[in-house]
N, C-alpha and C positions, 0 to 999 in steps of 0.2 A: 614736732607735731604730736598732739595728744592722741590717745586711742580713739576718742570720740571723733576728732577731725580725720583720722585715718579711715575710720569706718564710713564717714560721710563723704569722703573724697575731696575735702577742702575745708576752708574755714571762713567765717564771716567776722567782721570787726564788731566789737562790743556796741558801737554806735548803731550799726545796721541791725544788730540783733535787738537792741532796745527799741529802735524805731518800728521794726516789724511787730514786736509785741504790743506796742501802743496802738498800732493800726488794727491789729486783730482784736484787741480789747474794745476799741471804739466801734468797730464794725459789729461785734457781737452785742454790745450794749445798745446800739441804735436799733438793730433788728429785734432784740428782745423787748425793748420798750414799745416799739410799734406793734409787735405781736400781742403783748399783754393788753395794750389799749384796744386792739381789735376784739379781744375776748370780751371786754366789758362793754363794747359798743354793739356786739352782735347778739341779737335776740334769738339764738338757736337753742332748742332743747337738746338734752342729752340723747345720743342715739343708743340703741339697746346695749351694746357692749359697755359704753361709758356708764350707763345706769347700773349695769351689773357690777362693775368695779366700785361704783359709789356705795352700793349695798354692802359689798365686802368690807369697805372702809369703816362701816358702822359696827362691825364685829371683827376686830383684828385677830388674825391667826398667823401661823407659820406656813400656811399653804391653803389653796382653795381647789375647787373642782378641776379647773383647767389651767391654772396659772400659779406660779410661785407668788410670794406675798408682797413683793416690793411695790407693785402698782397700787395696792390698797393702802399701804403705809404712806405713800406719797400723797394720795388723796386725803387721807386722814390728817396729814400735816397741814395741807393748804386750807381745807375746810375748817380745821380747828382754829385757824387765824381769822378767816372772814365769813364763815358760814357756808351753807349748802347751796348757794346760788351757782348757776352753771359756770360762770367765769371762775369762781374759786375752785370748783371741782377740776377745771381744766388748767389752772394756773401753773401746775408743775410742768406741763408739756413744753411751753416756750422757754422756761428757765433751764430745764434739763437739756434741751437742744442747744441752747447757748453754751452751756458747759461742755457739751459734746464737741461743738465747733472749736472751743479753746483746747480741748484735749487733742483734736486732730492737728491743730497748730503745733502743740508741744511735740507730738509724735513726728510730724514732718520736720520740725527743727532738729530734733534729735537724730533722725535718720539721715537728713540731707543738710539743710541750712535754713536760716530764718525766712528767707524769701520763699523757699519751697513750702515751708510751713504756713506762711501767710496766704499763699495761693491756694493751698489745700483747704485752709480754714474758710476762705471766701467762697470757694466752689461748693464745699459742703453746706455752708450756712444758707446759700441761695438756691439750692436744689429744690425743684418743685415738691418732691416727696418730703423734704424736711419742712417746707412751708406748710404742707398739709398736716404733717405730724405735730407741728407746733400749735395747731388749732383744735386738736382733739386730744383727750387723755386716753392713751393706750400704752401697751407694753413696748411699742417701737422706740419711743424716745429714751426711756431708761436703758433699753437694750443697746442702742447706738452709743450712749454715753459709756456704758461698761465696755463695749467693744473698742471704742476709741482709747479708753484707759488701758485696756489690755494691749493694744498696739503700742501705746507709749511705754508700757512696762516691757514689752518685747524689745523695743528700741533700746531701752536702758540695759536690758539683759545682754545685748551684743557688746557693750563697752564697759559695763560696771561689774563690780565684784561684791562679794559679801552680802549684806542685807538687801542690796538692790535686786538681787536675784529672787527675793521673796515677793517682790511687787507683782510679778507675773502670776504666781499662784494665788495671791490675794485677789487680783483683778478677775481671774477666771472664776474664783469662788463667788464673788459678788455678781458676776455676769449671769450666773444661774438664777438669780432672784427675779429679774423682770420677765425672762422667758427661759424655756429649756435651752441649754447650751447646744448650739449647732455642732454636730460631730465633725463637720468639715474643717473646723478651725485648727485642729491638731495637725493634719497633713499640711495645711497651708503654712503654719508656723515652721514646720520642719523644712519645707521647701525654701521659705524665705531665709531661714538661718543658713542653709547650705549655700544659697546664692549671695550671701552678704560678702562685702569686700574682704573681711577678715578671713574668710574661708577660701579665698582664691588659690593659695598654694595647694590646698587639698583637692580642689577641683581639677587643677592641672595635673596633679599626680594621678588622680583616678582616670583622667582622659588618656594618659600615656599607658595605663594598665589595660584599658578596655579597647584601645584603638586597634582595629583589625588590620591585617596585611593589605597592601594595595589591591591584590587580586581578589581577596575576599570582599573588599568594599565594592569593587567594580561588579562582581557577581551579584551582590545584594542589591545594588542600584538597578541592575538589569532586571532582576526578578521584580 
C-alpha cells in the first residue's frame, strides 16, 4: 500500500478512478454551459458591487480600496474578449466555480477516494450559494477556487515530499488575491493535520501521556 493509500484508508481501482473523473468533468461542463447560457439570456444590469469591480478592471492595479486585485484582473480578461456587456463582465464567475468544483473533486480523491471526491464535487457544484455565485461576478468565486486549491495542496502535503510541499504556500499566496485571507484557516489546517491517519501513533502516545488516573477522571466528571 502506498503512502497515499495509507493516508486515505484504502484504494480504488484505476478504472473506478477514471470513471469518477469523467463523471466529475461531465457534471461540471454541463453546469457551466447552462450557467453561461443563462448569463447571456438574462437581461439583468450590474449591481453596485459588480459595477465597482468593472470600473476597477478599466484601470488595472495591484490592489484597490477594499479588495485585492484578482477580481478586476478576471473582469479585464473576459471583457477584453467579448466587450463590456453584462454577460461578459460576469463570465468569469461560472467558469471559476466550475474549476473550484473540479478542485474539490481532486482534494476529495486525494484525501479519501475517487467516489468521495465525486460526491464532494457534485454537492459543491449544486449548492444554492454556488448557483448564486455563478450568476454574479464577485470575490466569492475566485476565493472558493483558491480555497479548494489550498485544500488540494494540503492533501498533497500529507503524502508527498519535496516540491509538492511548496504547493500549499503557493496556493495560500494566491488565495490572498481575491479576498483577504481568513485567519481561521491556519488553526483548521493544524487540526486537520493532527487528525490525519498518518498521525494516529502520535495521537495515541499523547493520549497515554495526558490520561488522568481513574479517581481524577471520576472527580472531574462529577464536577
